[in-house]
N, C-alpha and C positions, 0 to 999 in steps of 0.2 A: 257207770251210771247210765241206765238209756234216756232217749229224747224222755219218755211218757213220765220214767219215774224225776227228772229235774222239772218236768212241767209241774208235778202234784205236790213238788215241793216248794209252787208260791202258789196254789191256787185255792183257793176256799172252798168251804163246802158249798156256795153256792155255784161253785165254778168258775168265776173270777180268778182272773190272772194279773198279777199288781207283784211285779217288781221294783224293787228300789237300792240302792246303796248311799252311803254317807255323802255328801258330794262337800263336807268342807273336814276339816280336822277335827278328829276326834279328841274333847277334854273331859276325863270322868272328873267323878267325884261319887263317895261312897260314905255311907251315912250306915250306922249299925253295928259298925265292925271293931276286934281290937285294932292295934297297932301293926300286929302280923301278921291279922288277916289281910287287912288293907294292903300291903302289900304282895300278898299274895294274889289277891284282884286284880291290884293294876298290873303286876305281871302277867298273869292271862288277860288282858286285854290288851296289852302291849304287843305279847306275842301272835294274837291273831291280828292286829290291825295292820305286825309286818308282813303276815304271811301272806295280807291280803293285796300288801306296795300299797297301802295307803299312810298316813302321817297322823299324829298327835303334838297338838299344843297345850301349853300351857293356861290358853285363854281363848274363851268367843267371844269375838267381838260384842254381837249381839243379844248373849244367854251367859257367859261366865264360862257355865260348866255347859256342857251338851249331853252326856250320859251319864244321867244319875238314876244310881243304884242303892236302893232303901233294903235292906234288911233288919225282921221284924219278927217279933213273937205272935201277933194278933194283929188283924183286920183294921180294927176298930184303930192302932195307935195312927193309923193313917191320915186320922181326920183333925189329930192334934198338930199336925203337921202345917206348920205359918204357912199362907198362901201357896198351898199344894192344889187347892180348889182351885187355883186361877190358872193352873198350869195344867188339871187333867179334866174337864169337861163335865160333870155328872158325877162327880169323887163319889159321893153319900150313895149313889145308884152300883157305880162300879163297887163298892165296898159290901154292898150286902148283896150283889148276886154272885159276888167271889162269897163272901161268910156261905151260903145256901148253896152254891156247890164244892163246896172243901177245897176250892182252889190251892193252890201252893203256889204260885208264880203269874205274873202276867206283867205285859210291856204293855207302853204305849207309845206312839209315834206321829213325831210333827214332821212338815216334809215342805220345802224350799218350792220357788215358784219353778222352778225346772224335774218337781218333784222325787226329789234326791233327798234322804234322809237329813233333816238339821236338827230333829231333837229324839234322843231315846231315852223315856223313863221305864228303869225295871223296879218291880217292888216283887220281893222274896219274903215269905213266910216259912219264918226256921220253924217247923215243927213237923212232925213222924218221920218219913221217909227222906227228907229234905234236910232236916236236922243229922242225920246220920252221915251224909256224905262227907268224904274228907273234902275239907278248904281248897284243893286245889282242883278237885272235880268237877265242886261244883262252880268254881267261879271262871274255869273253861269255859263249858256247858253255858253257860249265862254270857260268857262275850261272845260267842261263835253265832247265839242265837240275836245281838243285838246287831249284830257286824252287816244284813242281810233283815229285808223283811220278809221274812219264809209265812208262809202259811201258819196258820193254827194248828194245820195238824202235821206237819211235815217231818216234827219228832214225837209223835203222840206213843207211836208203839217202838219207836227203837231212836235211841240214844243217838246224837252227834257226835258220840264218844266212842273209844274203842278200849283196852286195855293192851297193853304188850304184855307177852306171855313169858317171856322171858327174867324183866324186871319190874313187870309189875306198874310202871308209871304210862296213866293215863295221858293218853293223845287224841287229837281231831281221827273219824275214820278217814282214811285217804282220800276217798270217793266226795265228803264233805269241803275238806282242804281244796283239794280239785274245783271242786265248785264254787268257793269262795272266791280263791285264783282268777278263776275264768270271768268270774262277774264284776271283778275289778280290773279287769285289762281295759286298756284307755281307749282301745277301739270300739267298746262295749255301750249303751248307754246306761246312762245316768237310772230309770228309769223304764217301766214298760208296761203295758196293759194286755199286750197281744200275747199268744202260745207262743207263736212262730219263734218270740223270743227265747223260748225254751231250747229248741232246736240251734241256735249261734251260739249259747252255753256249750251244747254239747260238743260244736264243731271246734271251740276254743280247746274244749279239753282237751279235745284230738290234737290239735294244733301245737300242745304242749308236750303232749305224752311223746311228738315224733321232734319235739328239740334236745 
């Protein structure tokens, strides 16, 4: 992955570069799935967190859980979730926008005083193509999209996942896995808004390849 390609993964359509990673252990909670699927989702989160060299925990001192994933059939269901409008400002407007655009997924982040990710809310409408995805594929894709603050366009044209031709197993694309690992290298900042950060990520990936 070139520096320009890395930069594009964290650059919004208006040209603003914004990167952030988690600044605290991740505590996931998942709503709207069966017990069997729950284990698949949590397993995918744990795999991505382990890849990053980050940590998980049983509880978050401030929020209890800080990675909340909601699976549902219709966007309007979110309006009935108690206190969700307190966690997602303008929830009704967000729901209307997603309904109008036919959106199938949405992520909202909160940040701490250092700019690191404090919490992430993931909303998945299980309809259309999304409902056809195997649980492990869906879970891994959502886990990697929650581990960093990617741009909205980061995976718009190409999934972060790949399929192994021999076994058919779904994995992170090697270049995305390397980018996640570089982003969580202790020498890298927890947050950045300068495009030179992409050059540092590129250098860290190169350093990892040399070890």
